[in-house]
C-alpha positions in Angstrom: 11.8 30.5 -13.6 10.4 28.7 -10.5 12.9 26.1 -9.4 10.9 25.1 -6.3 8.7 22.7 -8.4 11.8 21.3 -10.1 13.5 20.2 -6.8 10.3 19.5 -4.8 9.7 16.0 -3.5 6.0 16.8 -3.4 3.8 15.1 -6.0 1.5 17.2 -8.1 -2.2 17.0 -7.2 -2.8 15.5 -10.7 -0.4 12.6 -9.9 -2.0 12.1 -6.4 -5.5 12.1 -7.8 -4.5 9.6 -10.5 -2.9 7.3 -7.9 -6.0 7.4 -5.8 -8.2 6.6 -8.7 -6.0 3.6 -9.6 -6.3 2.4 -6.0 -10.1 2.7 -6.1 -10.3 0.8 -9.4 -8.1 -2.0 -8.0 -10.2 -2.3 -4.9 -13.4 -2.4 -7.0 -12.0 -5.1 -9.4 -10.8 -7.2 -6.5 -14.1 -6.8 -4.6 -12.2 -6.0 -1.4 -13.8 -3.5 0.9 -11.6 -1.1 3.0 -12.9 -3.0 6.1 -11.7 -6.3 4.8 -8.3 -4.8 3.9 -8.0 -3.5 7.4 -8.9 -6.9 8.9 -6.3 -8.5 6.7 -3.7 -5.9 7.8 -4.5 -6.6 11.5 -4.3 -10.4 11.0 -1.0 -10.1 9.1 0.5 -7.9 11.9 -0.7 -10.3 14.6 1.1 -13.2 13.0 4.3 -11.4 12.2 4.4 -10.0 15.8 4.8 -13.5 17.1 8.3 -13.5 15.6 9.5 -9.9 15.3 8.9 -6.5 16.9 7.5 -4.1 14.3 7.0 -0.4 14.0 3.2 -0.1 13.9 3.3 3.6 12.9 5.1 2.9 9.7 3.1 -0.1 8.5 1.6 0.2 5.0 -0.7 -2.5 3.5 -2.2 -1.7 0.1 -3.8 -3.4 -2.8 -2.1 -3.0 -6.2 -1.9 -5.0 -9.4 0.7 -7.1 -11.1 1.1 -7.7 -14.8 0.5 -11.4 -15.6 0.8 -13.1 -19.0 -3.0 -12.9 -19.4 -3.6 -9.5 -17.9 -3.3 -7.8 -14.6 -4.1 -9.4 -11.2 -4.7 -7.8 -7.8 -1.7 -8.1 -5.4 -1.5 -7.3 -1.7 1.7 -5.3 -0.9 2.8 -4.8 2.7 5.7 -2.7 4.0 6.3 -3.6 7.6 9.4 -2.1 9.3 11.0 -4.6 11.7 12.6 -3.1 14.8 14.2 -6.4 15.9 13.8 -10.1 16.0 12.3 -11.7 19.2 
């Protein structure tokens, strides 16, 4: 029995491919291009940087979806590590 897969933190290629497909579908449904998402990321970081020092290398901004009463809606999710307050 191969225990390496059981205790591995690595996701299977099937899971990674499924997640990528979901992300592509969400982008298409929200009509947000990768360029627009990157512009939004830069604007958000610029505003936040006025108040805190952030770790640019660990910033993640992505589009996902939320479950609403009448269906799912696009949602912008940002993970921005803060080093310290200014």
